[in-house]
mmCIF file as Biopython writes it, N, C-alpha, C and O atoms, coordinates in Angstrom:
data_model
#
loop_
_atom_site.group_PDB
_atom_site.id
_atom_site.type_symbol
_atom_site.label_atom_id
_atom_site.label_alt_id
_atom_site.label_comp_id
_atom_site.label_asym_id
_atom_site.label_entity_id
_atom_site.label_seq_id
_atom_site.pdbx_PDB_ins_code
_atom_site.Cartn_x
_atom_site.Cartn_y
_atom_site.Cartn_z
_atom_site.occupancy
_atom_site.B_iso_or_equiv
_atom_site.auth_seq_id
_atom_site.auth_asym_id
_atom_site.pdbx_PDB_model_num
ATOM 1   N N  . MET A ? 1  ? 100.611 99.706  99.861  1.0 0.0 1  A 1 
ATOM 2   C CA . MET A ? 1  ? 100.757 101.075 100.279 1.0 0.0 1  A 1 
ATOM 3   C C  . MET A ? 1  ? 101.466 101.840 99.161  1.0 0.0 1  A 1 
ATOM 4   O O  . MET A ? 1  ? 102.329 101.290 98.479  1.0 0.0 1  A 1 
ATOM 5   N N  . LEU A ? 2  ? 101.105 103.088 98.981  1.0 0.0 2  A 1 
ATOM 6   C CA . LEU A ? 2  ? 101.776 103.918 97.985  1.0 0.0 2  A 1 
ATOM 7   C C  . LEU A ? 2  ? 102.916 104.691 98.626  1.0 0.0 2  A 1 
ATOM 8   O O  . LEU A ? 2  ? 102.795 105.186 99.747  1.0 0.0 2  A 1 
ATOM 9   N N  . CYS A ? 3  ? 103.995 104.786 97.922  1.0 0.0 3  A 1 
ATOM 10  C CA . CYS A ? 3  ? 105.180 105.493 98.401  1.0 0.0 3  A 1 
ATOM 11  C C  . CYS A ? 3  ? 105.465 106.653 97.447  1.0 0.0 3  A 1 
ATOM 12  O O  . CYS A ? 3  ? 105.483 106.472 96.229  1.0 0.0 3  A 1 
ATOM 13  N N  . TYR A ? 4  ? 105.687 107.836 98.002  1.0 0.0 4  A 1 
ATOM 14  C CA . TYR A ? 4  ? 105.908 109.033 97.199  1.0 0.0 4  A 1 
ATOM 15  C C  . TYR A ? 4  ? 107.360 109.513 97.215  1.0 0.0 4  A 1 
ATOM 16  O O  . TYR A ? 4  ? 107.635 110.676 96.921  1.0 0.0 4  A 1 
ATOM 17  N N  . ASP A ? 5  ? 108.275 108.628 97.554  1.0 0.0 5  A 1 
ATOM 18  C CA . ASP A ? 5  ? 109.693 109.015 97.594  1.0 0.0 5  A 1 
ATOM 19  C C  . ASP A ? 5  ? 110.178 109.551 96.251  1.0 0.0 5  A 1 
ATOM 20  O O  . ASP A ? 5  ? 110.979 110.484 96.203  1.0 0.0 5  A 1 
ATOM 21  N N  . LYS A ? 6  ? 109.694 108.964 95.171  1.0 0.0 6  A 1 
ATOM 22  C CA . LYS A ? 6  ? 110.089 109.451 93.835  1.0 0.0 6  A 1 
ATOM 23  C C  . LYS A ? 6  ? 109.641 110.899 93.638  1.0 0.0 6  A 1 
ATOM 24  O O  . LYS A ? 6  ? 110.370 111.703 93.057  1.0 0.0 6  A 1 
ATOM 25  N N  . LEU A ? 7  ? 108.451 111.228 94.120  1.0 0.0 7  A 1 
ATOM 26  C CA . LEU A ? 7  ? 107.946 112.596 94.010  1.0 0.0 7  A 1 
ATOM 27  C C  . LEU A ? 7  ? 108.830 113.552 94.802  1.0 0.0 7  A 1 
ATOM 28  O O  . LEU A ? 7  ? 109.220 114.605 94.298  1.0 0.0 7  A 1 
ATOM 29  N N  . PHE A ? 8  ? 109.146 113.182 96.048  1.0 0.0 8  A 1 
ATOM 30  C CA . PHE A ? 8  ? 109.969 114.059 96.878  1.0 0.0 8  A 1 
ATOM 31  C C  . PHE A ? 8  ? 111.335 114.295 96.248  1.0 0.0 8  A 1 
ATOM 32  O O  . PHE A ? 8  ? 111.867 115.403 96.310  1.0 0.0 8  A 1 
ATOM 33  N N  . SER A ? 9  ? 111.899 113.265 95.646  1.0 0.0 9  A 1 
ATOM 34  C CA . SER A ? 9  ? 113.195 113.392 94.970  1.0 0.0 9  A 1 
ATOM 35  C C  . SER A ? 9  ? 113.078 114.327 93.764  1.0 0.0 9  A 1 
ATOM 36  O O  . SER A ? 9  ? 113.932 115.188 93.554  1.0 0.0 9  A 1 
ATOM 37  N N  . LEU A ? 10 ? 112.019 114.152 92.977  1.0 0.0 10 A 1 
ATOM 38  C CA . LEU A ? 10 ? 111.801 114.986 91.804  1.0 0.0 10 A 1 
ATOM 39  C C  . LEU A ? 10 ? 111.580 116.448 92.197  1.0 0.0 10 A 1 
ATOM 40  O O  . LEU A ? 10 ? 112.113 117.357 91.562  1.0 0.0 10 A 1 
ATOM 41  N N  . LEU A ? 11 ? 110.790 116.662 93.247  1.0 0.0 11 A 1 
ATOM 42  C CA . LEU A ? 11 ? 110.550 118.022 93.728  1.0 0.0 11 A 1 
ATOM 43  C C  . LEU A ? 11 ? 111.849 118.672 94.193  1.0 0.0 11 A 1 
ATOM 44  O O  . LEU A ? 11 ? 112.109 119.841 93.906  1.0 0.0 11 A 1 
ATOM 45  N N  . LYS A ? 12 ? 112.650 117.909 94.908  1.0 0.0 12 A 1 
ATOM 46  C CA . LYS A ? 12 ? 113.943 118.431 95.398  1.0 0.0 12 A 1 
ATOM 47  C C  . LYS A ? 12 ? 114.834 118.814 94.217  1.0 0.0 12 A 1 
ATOM 48  O O  . LYS A ? 12 ? 115.452 119.879 94.220  1.0 0.0 12 A 1 
ATOM 49  N N  . ASP A ? 13 ? 114.899 117.947 93.213  1.0 0.0 13 A 1 
ATOM 50  C CA . ASP A ? 13 ? 115.718 118.221 92.026  1.0 0.0 13 A 1 
ATOM 51  C C  . ASP A ? 13 ? 115.278 119.500 91.313  1.0 0.0 13 A 1 
ATOM 52  O O  . ASP A ? 13 ? 116.095 120.208 90.725  1.0 0.0 13 A 1 
ATOM 53  N N  . LYS A ? 14 ? 113.966 119.786 91.375  1.0 0.0 14 A 1 
ATOM 54  C CA . LYS A ? 14 ? 113.430 120.969 90.700  1.0 0.0 14 A 1 
ATOM 55  C C  . LYS A ? 14 ? 113.349 122.183 91.616  1.0 0.0 14 A 1 
ATOM 56  O O  . LYS A ? 14 ? 112.882 123.245 91.205  1.0 0.0 14 A 1 
ATOM 57  N N  . GLY A ? 15 ? 113.809 122.026 92.876  1.0 0.0 15 A 1 
ATOM 58  C CA . GLY A ? 15 ? 113.805 123.139 93.819  1.0 0.0 15 A 1 
ATOM 59  C C  . GLY A ? 15 ? 112.418 123.531 94.297  1.0 0.0 15 A 1 
ATOM 60  O O  . GLY A ? 15 ? 112.170 124.695 94.612  1.0 0.0 15 A 1 
ATOM 61  N N  . ILE A ? 16 ? 111.511 122.557 94.353  1.0 0.0 16 A 1 
ATOM 62  C CA . ILE A ? 16 ? 110.137 122.814 94.780  1.0 0.0 16 A 1 
ATOM 63  C C  . ILE A ? 16 ? 109.942 122.233 96.181  1.0 0.0 16 A 1 
ATOM 64  O O  . ILE A ? 16 ? 110.185 121.048 96.410  1.0 0.0 16 A 1 
ATOM 65  N N  . ASN A ? 17 ? 109.496 123.089 97.126  1.0 0.0 17 A 1 
ATOM 66  C CA . ASN A ? 17 ? 109.249 122.623 98.487  1.0 0.0 17 A 1 
ATOM 67  C C  . ASN A ? 17 ? 107.751 122.644 98.786  1.0 0.0 17 A 1 
ATOM 68  O O  . ASN A ? 17 ? 106.942 122.960 97.913  1.0 0.0 17 A 1 
ATOM 69  N N  . LYS A ? 18 ? 107.381 122.305 100.035 1.0 0.0 18 A 1 
ATOM 70  C CA . LYS A ? 18 ? 105.967 122.247 100.407 1.0 0.0 18 A 1 
ATOM 71  C C  . LYS A ? 18 ? 105.290 123.605 100.245 1.0 0.0 18 A 1 
ATOM 72  O O  . LYS A ? 18 ? 104.141 123.680 99.811  1.0 0.0 18 A 1 
ATOM 73  N N  . SER A ? 19 ? 105.988 124.661 100.588 1.0 0.0 19 A 1 
ATOM 74  C CA . SER A ? 19 ? 105.419 126.010 100.439 1.0 0.0 19 A 1 
ATOM 75  C C  . SER A ? 19 ? 105.143 126.304 98.971  1.0 0.0 19 A 1 
ATOM 76  O O  . SER A ? 19 ? 104.121 126.900 98.633  1.0 0.0 19 A 1 
ATOM 77  N N  . SER A ? 20 ? 106.050 125.888 98.108  1.0 0.0 20 A 1 
ATOM 78  C CA . SER A ? 20 ? 105.860 126.085 96.670  1.0 0.0 20 A 1 
ATOM 79  C C  . SER A ? 20 ? 104.637 125.330 96.171  1.0 0.0 20 A 1 
ATOM 80  O O  . SER A ? 20 ? 103.887 125.838 95.337  1.0 0.0 20 A 1 
ATOM 81  N N  . LEU A ? 21 ? 104.431 124.111 96.683  1.0 0.0 21 A 1 
ATOM 82  C CA . LEU A ? 21 ? 103.260 123.332 96.292  1.0 0.0 21 A 1 
ATOM 83  C C  . LEU A ? 21 ? 101.986 124.063 96.696  1.0 0.0 21 A 1 
ATOM 84  O O  . LEU A ? 21 ? 101.018 124.097 95.935  1.0 0.0 21 A 1 
ATOM 85  N N  . ARG A ? 22 ? 101.984 124.646 97.891  1.0 0.0 22 A 1 
ATOM 86  C CA . ARG A ? 22 ? 100.804 125.396 98.341  1.0 0.0 22 A 1 
ATOM 87  C C  . ARG A ? 22 ? 100.575 126.598 97.451  1.0 0.0 22 A 1 
ATOM 88  O O  . ARG A ? 22 ? 99.433  126.919 97.122  1.0 0.0 22 A 1 
ATOM 89  N N  . ASN A ? 23 ? 101.650 127.269 97.057  1.0 0.0 23 A 1 
ATOM 90  C CA . ASN A ? 23 ? 101.531 128.424 96.166  1.0 0.0 23 A 1 
ATOM 91  C C  . ASN A ? 23 ? 101.029 128.034 94.781  1.0 0.0 23 A 1 
ATOM 92  O O  . ASN A ? 23 ? 100.496 128.870 94.052  1.0 0.0 23 A 1 
ATOM 93  N N  . MET A ? 24 ? 101.199 126.758 94.418  1.0 0.0 24 A 1 
ATOM 94  C CA . MET A ? 24 ? 100.742 126.252 93.120  1.0 0.0 24 A 1 
ATOM 95  C C  . MET A ? 24 ? 99.315  125.736 93.181  1.0 0.0 24 A 1 
ATOM 96  O O  . MET A ? 24 ? 98.806  125.191 92.202  1.0 0.0 24 A 1 
ATOM 97  N N  . GLY A ? 25 ? 98.664  125.905 94.335  1.0 0.0 25 A 1 
ATOM 98  C CA . GLY A ? 25 ? 97.266  125.528 94.453  1.0 0.0 25 A 1 
ATOM 99  C C  . GLY A ? 25 ? 96.972  124.248 95.215  1.0 0.0 25 A 1 
ATOM 100 O O  . GLY A ? 25 ? 95.811  123.857 95.332  1.0 0.0 25 A 1 
ATOM 101 N N  . PHE A ? 26 ? 97.995  123.589 95.735  1.0 0.0 26 A 1 
ATOM 102 C CA . PHE A ? 26 ? 97.771  122.385 96.529  1.0 0.0 26 A 1 
ATOM 103 C C  . PHE A ? 26 ? 97.513  122.792 97.981  1.0 0.0 26 A 1 
ATOM 104 O O  . PHE A ? 26 ? 98.158  123.704 98.498  1.0 0.0 26 A 1 
ATOM 105 N N  . SER A ? 27 ? 96.588  122.127 98.620  1.0 0.0 27 A 1 
ATOM 106 C CA . SER A ? 27 ? 96.220  122.473 99.990  1.0 0.0 27 A 1 
ATOM 107 C C  . SER A ? 27 ? 97.280  121.992 100.983 1.0 0.0 27 A 1 
ATOM 108 O O  . SER A ? 27 ? 98.035  121.066 100.690 1.0 0.0 27 A 1 
ATOM 109 N N  . PRO A ? 28 ? 97.334  122.627 102.162 1.0 0.0 28 A 1 
ATOM 110 C CA . PRO A ? 28 ? 98.238  122.126 103.207 1.0 0.0 28 A 1 
ATOM 111 C C  . PRO A ? 28 ? 97.910  120.673 103.578 1.0 0.0 28 A 1 
ATOM 112 O O  . PRO A ? 28 ? 98.811  119.887 103.873 1.0 0.0 28 A 1 
ATOM 113 N N  . HIS A ? 29 ? 96.625  120.321 103.563 1.0 0.0 29 A 1 
ATOM 114 C CA . HIS A ? 29 ? 96.200  118.953 103.860 1.0 0.0 29 A 1 
ATOM 115 C C  . HIS A ? 29 ? 96.818  117.962 102.863 1.0 0.0 29 A 1 
ATOM 116 O O  . HIS A ? 29 ? 97.198  116.852 103.237 1.0 0.0 29 A 1 
ATOM 117 N N  . PHE A ? 30 ? 96.913  118.367 101.613 1.0 0.0 30 A 1 
ATOM 118 C CA . PHE A ? 30 ? 97.503  117.517 100.571 1.0 0.0 30 A 1 
ATOM 119 C C  . PHE A ? 30 ? 98.960  117.208 100.889 1.0 0.0 30 A 1 
ATOM 120 O O  . PHE A ? 30 ? 99.389  116.058 100.791 1.0 0.0 30 A 1 
ATOM 121 N N  . THR A ? 31 ? 99.717  118.227 101.268 1.0 0.0 31 A 1 
ATOM 122 C CA . THR A ? 31 ? 101.137 117.999 101.553 1.0 0.0 31 A 1 
ATOM 123 C C  . THR A ? 31 ? 101.324 117.123 102.785 1.0 0.0 31 A 1 
ATOM 124 O O  . THR A ? 31 ? 102.281 116.351 102.856 1.0 0.0 31 A 1 
ATOM 125 N N  . VAL A ? 32 ? 100.420 117.233 103.755 1.0 0.0 32 A 1 
ATOM 126 C CA . VAL A ? 32 ? 100.472 116.368 104.938 1.0 0.0 32 A 1 
ATOM 127 C C  . VAL A ? 32 ? 100.198 114.920 104.533 1.0 0.0 32 A 1 
ATOM 128 O O  . VAL A ? 32 ? 100.879 114.004 104.994 1.0 0.0 32 A 1 
ATOM 129 N N  . LYS A ? 33 ? 99.196  114.715 103.670 1.0 0.0 33 A 1 
ATOM 130 C CA . LYS A ? 33 ? 98.880  113.372 103.197 1.0 0.0 33 A 1 
ATOM 131 C C  . LYS A ? 33 ? 100.080 112.752 102.477 1.0 0.0 33 A 1 
ATOM 132 O O  . LYS A ? 33 ? 100.370 111.568 102.649 1.0 0.0 33 A 1 
ATOM 133 N N  . LEU A ? 34 ? 100.768 113.551 101.677 1.0 0.0 34 A 1 
ATOM 134 C CA . LEU A ? 34 ? 101.957 113.040 100.978 1.0 0.0 34 A 1 
ATOM 135 C C  . LEU A ? 34 ? 103.024 112.621 101.985 1.0 0.0 34 A 1 
ATOM 136 O O  . LEU A ? 34 ? 103.606 111.541 101.879 1.0 0.0 34 A 1 
ATOM 137 N N  . ALA A ? 35 ? 103.266 113.482 102.953 1.0 0.0 35 A 1 
ATOM 138 C CA . ALA A ? 35 ? 104.307 113.197 103.946 1.0 0.0 35 A 1 
ATOM 139 C C  . ALA A ? 35 ? 104.010 111.929 104.737 1.0 0.0 35 A 1 
ATOM 140 O O  . ALA A ? 35 ? 104.929 111.215 105.137 1.0 0.0 35 A 1 
ATOM 141 N N  . LYS A ? 36 ? 102.720 111.644 104.966 1.0 0.0 36 A 1 
ATOM 142 C CA . LYS A ? 36 ? 102.319 110.456 105.713 1.0 0.0 36 A 1 
ATOM 143 C C  . LYS A ? 36 ? 102.174 109.224 104.827 1.0 0.0 36 A 1 
ATOM 144 O O  . LYS A ? 36 ? 101.936 108.124 105.326 1.0 0.0 36 A 1 
ATOM 145 N N  . GLY A ? 37 ? 102.315 109.405 103.510 1.0 0.0 37 A 1 
ATOM 146 C CA . GLY A ? 37 ? 102.175 108.281 102.590 1.0 0.0 37 A 1 
ATOM 147 C C  . GLY A ? 37 ? 100.736 107.840 102.419 1.0 0.0 37 A 1 
ATOM 148 O O  . GLY A ? 37 ? 100.475 106.685 102.083 1.0 0.0 37 A 1 
ATOM 149 N N  . GLU A ? 38 ? 99.793  108.757 102.648 1.0 0.0 38 A 1 
ATOM 150 C CA . GLU A ? 38 ? 98.380  108.433 102.499 1.0 0.0 38 A 1 
ATOM 151 C C  . GLU A ? 38 ? 97.963  108.557 101.035 1.0 0.0 38 A 1 
ATOM 152 O O  . GLU A ? 38 ? 98.679  109.130 100.214 1.0 0.0 38 A 1 
ATOM 153 N N  . HIS A ? 39 ? 96.801  108.013 100.733 1.0 0.0 39 A 1 
ATOM 154 C CA . HIS A ? 39 ? 96.286  108.067 99.368  1.0 0.0 39 A 1 
ATOM 155 C C  . HIS A ? 39 ? 95.914  109.498 98.993  1.0 0.0 39 A 1 
ATOM 156 O O  . HIS A ? 39 ? 95.388  110.250 99.814  1.0 0.0 39 A 1 
ATOM 157 N N  . ILE A ? 40 ? 96.191  109.858 97.759  1.0 0.0 40 A 1 
ATOM 158 C CA . ILE A ? 40 ? 95.777  111.152 97.228  1.0 0.0 40 A 1 
ATOM 159 C C  . ILE A ? 40 ? 94.880  110.891 96.026  1.0 0.0 40 A 1 
ATOM 160 O O  . ILE A ? 40 ? 94.972  109.840 95.390  1.0 0.0 40 A 1 
ATOM 161 N N  . ASN A ? 41 ? 94.018  111.844 95.719  1.0 0.0 41 A 1 
ATOM 162 C CA . ASN A ? 41 ? 93.076  111.592 94.628  1.0 0.0 41 A 1 
ATOM 163 C C  . ASN A ? 41 ? 93.727  111.787 93.260  1.0 0.0 41 A 1 
ATOM 164 O O  . ASN A ? 41 ? 94.781  112.409 93.133  1.0 0.0 41 A 1 
ATOM 165 N N  . THR A ? 42 ? 93.073  111.241 92.253  1.0 0.0 42 A 1 
ATOM 166 C CA . THR A ? 42 ? 93.638  111.275 90.908  1.0 0.0 42 A 1 
ATOM 167 C C  . THR A ? 42 ? 93.674  112.685 90.318  1.0 0.0 42 A 1 
ATOM 168 O O  . THR A ? 42 ? 94.478  112.964 89.429  1.0 0.0 42 A 1 
ATOM 169 N N  . VAL A ? 43 ? 92.814  113.567 90.805  1.0 0.0 43 A 1 
ATOM 170 C CA . VAL A ? 43 ? 92.859  114.963 90.337  1.0 0.0 43 A 1 
ATOM 171 C C  . VAL A ? 43 ? 94.215  115.574 90.701  1.0 0.0 43 A 1 
ATOM 172 O O  . VAL A ? 43 ? 94.827  116.272 89.892  1.0 0.0 43 A 1 
ATOM 173 N N  . ASN A ? 44 ? 94.674  115.304 91.921  1.0 0.0 44 A 1 
ATOM 174 C CA . ASN A ? 44 ? 95.968  115.842 92.345  1.0 0.0 44 A 1 
ATOM 175 C C  . ASN A ? 44 ? 97.133  115.135 91.652  1.0 0.0 44 A 1 
ATOM 176 O O  . ASN A ? 44 ? 98.152  115.760 91.360  1.0 0.0 44 A 1 
ATOM 177 N N  . ILE A ? 45 ? 96.987  113.841 91.390  1.0 0.0 45 A 1 
ATOM 178 C CA . ILE A ? 45 ? 98.032  113.129 90.643  1.0 0.0 45 A 1 
ATOM 179 C C  . ILE A ? 45 ? 98.154  113.733 89.248  1.0 0.0 45 A 1 
ATOM 180 O O  . ILE A ? 45 ? 99.258  113.974 88.759  1.0 0.0 45 A 1 
ATOM 181 N N  . ASP A ? 46 ? 97.013  113.973 88.614  1.0 0.0 46 A 1 
ATOM 182 C CA . ASP A ? 46 ? 96.997  114.601 87.288  1.0 0.0 46 A 1 
ATOM 183 C C  . ASP A ? 46 ? 97.647  115.981 87.330  1.0 0.0 46 A 1 
ATOM 184 O O  . ASP A ? 46 ? 98.445  116.325 86.459  1.0 0.0 46 A 1 
ATOM 185 N N  . LYS A ? 47 ? 97.306  116.757 88.331  1.0 0.0 47 A 1 
ATOM 186 C CA . LYS A ? 47 ? 97.843  118.109 88.487  1.0 0.0 47 A 1 
ATOM 187 C C  . LYS A ? 47 ? 99.376  118.080 88.670  1.0 0.0 47 A 1 
ATOM 188 O O  . LYS A ? 47 ? 100.098 118.881 88.076  1.0 0.0 47 A 1 
ATOM 189 N N  . LEU A ? 48 ? 99.847  117.151 89.496  1.0 0.0 48 A 1 
ATOM 190 C CA . LEU A ? 48 ? 101.295 117.005 89.706  1.0 0.0 48 A 1 
ATOM 191 C C  . LEU A ? 48 ? 102.002 116.616 88.411  1.0 0.0 48 A 1 
ATOM 192 O O  . LEU A ? 48 ? 103.038 117.184 88.064  1.0 0.0 48 A 1 
ATOM 193 N N  . CYS A ? 49 ? 101.433 115.643 87.703  1.0 0.0 49 A 1 
ATOM 194 C CA . CYS A ? 49 ? 102.064 115.177 86.464  1.0 0.0 49 A 1 
ATOM 195 C C  . CYS A ? 49 ? 102.125 116.287 85.419  1.0 0.0 49 A 1 
ATOM 196 O O  . CYS A ? 49 ? 103.124 116.416 84.711  1.0 0.0 49 A 1 
ATOM 197 N N  . LYS A ? 50 ? 101.065 117.090 85.317  1.0 0.0 50 A 1 
ATOM 198 C CA . LYS A ? 50 ? 101.094 118.221 84.392  1.0 0.0 50 A 1 
ATOM 199 C C  . LYS A ? 50 ? 102.152 119.229 84.802  1.0 0.0 50 A 1 
ATOM 200 O O  . LYS A ? 50 ? 102.917 119.715 83.969  1.0 0.0 50 A 1 
ATOM 201 N N  . MET A ? 51 ? 102.192 119.543 86.097  1.0 0.0 51 A 1 
ATOM 202 C CA . MET A ? 51 ? 103.129 120.531 86.614  1.0 0.0 51 A 1 
ATOM 203 C C  . MET A ? 51 ? 104.584 120.082 86.414  1.0 0.0 51 A 1 
ATOM 204 O O  . MET A ? 51 ? 105.447 120.886 86.064  1.0 0.0 51 A 1 
ATOM 205 N N  . LEU A ? 52 ? 104.839 118.797 86.639  1.0 0.0 52 A 1 
ATOM 206 C CA . LEU A ? 52 ? 106.207 118.270 86.571  1.0 0.0 52 A 1 
ATOM 207 C C  . LEU A ? 52 ? 106.544 117.646 85.222  1.0 0.0 52 A 1 
ATOM 208 O O  . LEU A ? 52 ? 107.677 117.221 84.995  1.0 0.0 52 A 1 
ATOM 209 N N  . ASN A ? 53 ? 105.553 117.589 84.322  1.0 0.0 53 A 1 
ATOM 210 C CA . ASN A ? 53 ? 105.733 116.976 83.010  1.0 0.0 53 A 1 
ATOM 211 C C  . ASN A ? 53 ? 106.272 115.547 83.148  1.0 0.0 53 A 1 
ATOM 212 O O  . ASN A ? 53 ? 107.335 115.205 82.631  1.0 0.0 53 A 1 
ATOM 213 N N  . CYS A ? 54 ? 105.502 114.737 83.861  1.0 0.0 54 A 1 
ATOM 214 C CA . CYS A ? 54 ? 105.946 113.372 84.123  1.0 0.0 54 A 1 
ATOM 215 C C  . CYS A ? 54 ? 104.759 112.415 84.117  1.0 0.0 54 A 1 
ATOM 216 O O  . CYS A ? 54 ? 103.617 112.832 83.919  1.0 0.0 54 A 1 
ATOM 217 N N  . GLN A ? 55 ? 105.031 111.145 84.333  1.0 0.0 55 A 1 
ATOM 218 C CA . GLN A ? 55 ? 104.027 110.094 84.420  1.0 0.0 55 A 1 
ATOM 219 C C  . GLN A ? 55 ? 103.793 109.749 85.896  1.0 0.0 55 A 1 
ATOM 220 O O  . GLN A ? 55 ? 104.672 109.989 86.724  1.0 0.0 55 A 1 
ATOM 221 N N  . PRO A ? 56 ? 102.624 109.190 86.241  1.0 0.0 56 A 1 
ATOM 222 C CA . PRO A ? 56 ? 102.377 108.808 87.636  1.0 0.0 56 A 1 
ATOM 223 C C  . PRO A ? 56 ? 103.468 107.900 88.211  1.0 0.0 56 A 1 
ATOM 224 O O  . PRO A ? 56 ? 103.810 108.007 89.388  1.0 0.0 56 A 1 
ATOM 225 N N  . SER A ? 57 ? 104.005 107.016 87.387  1.0 0.0 57 A 1 
ATOM 226 C CA . SER A ? 57 ? 105.060 106.117 87.874  1.0 0.0 57 A 1 
ATOM 227 C C  . SER A ? 57 ? 106.352 106.865 88.210  1.0 0.0 57 A 1 
ATOM 228 O O  . SER A ? 57 ? 107.231 106.313 88.872  1.0 0.0 57 A 1 
ATOM 229 N N  . ASP A ? 58 ? 106.471 108.109 87.760  1.0 0.0 58 A 1 
ATOM 230 C CA . ASP A ? 58 ? 107.641 108.921 88.088  1.0 0.0 58 A 1 
ATOM 231 C C  . ASP A ? 58 ? 107.524 109.563 89.467  1.0 0.0 58 A 1 
ATOM 232 O O  . ASP A ? 58 ? 108.512 110.059 90.010  1.0 0.0 58 A 1 
ATOM 233 N N  . ILE A ? 59 ? 106.310 109.554 90.036  1.0 0.0 59 A 1 
ATOM 234 C CA . ILE A ? 59 ? 106.113 110.234 91.319  1.0 0.0 59 A 1 
ATOM 235 C C  . ILE A ? 59 ? 105.654 109.310 92.453  1.0 0.0 59 A 1 
ATOM 236 O O  . ILE A ? 59 ? 105.667 109.707 93.618  1.0 0.0 59 A 1 
ATOM 237 N N  . MET A ? 60 ? 105.253 108.096 92.119  1.0 0.0 60 A 1 
ATOM 238 C CA . MET A ? 60 ? 104.812 107.184 93.173  1.0 0.0 60 A 1 
ATOM 239 C C  . MET A ? 60 ? 105.015 105.741 92.739  1.0 0.0 60 A 1 
ATOM 240 O O  . MET A ? 60 ? 105.156 105.432 91.556  1.0 0.0 60 A 1 
ATOM 241 N N  . GLU A ? 61 ? 105.024 104.865 93.748  1.0 0.0 61 A 1 
ATOM 242 C CA . GLU A ? 61 ? 105.125 103.446 93.468  1.0 0.0 61 A 1 
ATOM 243 C C  . GLU A ? 61 ? 104.373 102.669 94.536  1.0 0.0 61 A 1 
ATOM 244 O O  . GLU A ? 61 ? 104.223 103.127 95.668  1.0 0.0 61 A 1 
ATOM 245 N N  . TYR A ? 62 ? 103.909 101.497 94.164  1.0 0.0 62 A 1 
ATOM 246 C CA . TYR A ? 62 ? 103.217 100.622 95.087  1.0 0.0 62 A 1 
ATOM 247 C C  . TYR A ? 62 ? 104.235 99.763  95.816  1.0 0.0 62 A 1 
ATOM 248 O O  . TYR A ? 62 ? 105.095 99.139  95.194  1.0 0.0 62 A 1 
ATOM 249 N N  . VAL A ? 63 ? 104.132 99.736  97.148  1.0 0.0 63 A 1 
ATOM 250 C CA . VAL A ? 63 ? 104.992 98.896  97.970  1.0 0.0 63 A 1 
ATOM 251 C C  . VAL A ? 63 ? 104.089 97.969  98.776  1.0 0.0 63 A 1 
ATOM 252 O O  . VAL A ? 63 ? 103.312 98.442  99.605  1.0 0.0 63 A 1 
ATOM 253 N N  . PRO A ? 64 ? 104.174 96.670  98.553  1.0 0.0 64 A 1 
ATOM 254 C CA . PRO A ? 64 ? 103.297 95.738  99.281  1.0 0.0 64 A 1 
ATOM 255 C C  . PRO A ? 64 ? 103.531 95.804  100.794 1.0 0.0 64 A 1 
ATOM 256 O O  . PRO A ? 64 ? 104.654 96.006  101.256 1.0 0.0 64 A 1 
ATOM 257 N N  . ASP A ? 65 ? 102.440 95.629  101.554 1.0 0.0 65 A 1 
ATOM 258 C CA . ASP A ? 65 ? 102.559 95.555  103.005 1.0 0.0 65 A 1 
ATOM 259 C C  . ASP A ? 65 ? 103.400 94.349  103.384 1.0 0.0 65 A 1 
ATOM 260 O O  . ASP A ? 65 ? 103.489 93.378  102.633 1.0 0.0 65 A 1 
ATOM 261 N N  . GLU A ? 66 ? 104.007 94.419  104.541 1.0 0.0 66 A 1 
ATOM 262 C CA . GLU A ? 66 ? 104.860 93.306  104.992 1.0 0.0 66 A 1 
ATOM 263 C C  . GLU A ? 66 ? 104.053 92.134  105.500 1.0 0.0 66 A 1 
ATOM 264 O O  . GLU A ? 66 ? 104.614 91.059  105.713 1.0 0.0 66 A 1 
ATOM 265 N N  . ASN A ? 67 ? 102.743 92.300  105.704 1.0 0.0 67 A 1 
ATOM 266 C CA . ASN A ? 67 ? 101.909 91.218  106.254 1.0 0.0 67 A 1 
ATOM 267 C C  . ASN A ? 67 ? 101.740 90.128  105.228 1.0 0.0 67 A 1 
ATOM 268 O O  . ASN A ? 67 ? 101.073 89.128  105.493 1.0 0.0 67 A 1 
#
C-alpha cells in the first residue's frame, strides 16, 4: 500500500491545504484519493514533484500489507 504521510507533512510545512491543491489544478477526487491512501496516477505524481520541487520518495512511501 502507498502512504502519503510525507506529502501531507510537506504540504503542511509549505502552508498548502486541500483547497490550495484544487486551485493549483488538482481535482477534488484527487485529494479524496490521497486522503484514503489510494493509488494516484504518475501524471499527478509528476505534477506534485514539480510543484514542490521534490522527488517521489519525498511525498510517498510503500508500506507492506500486514497479511
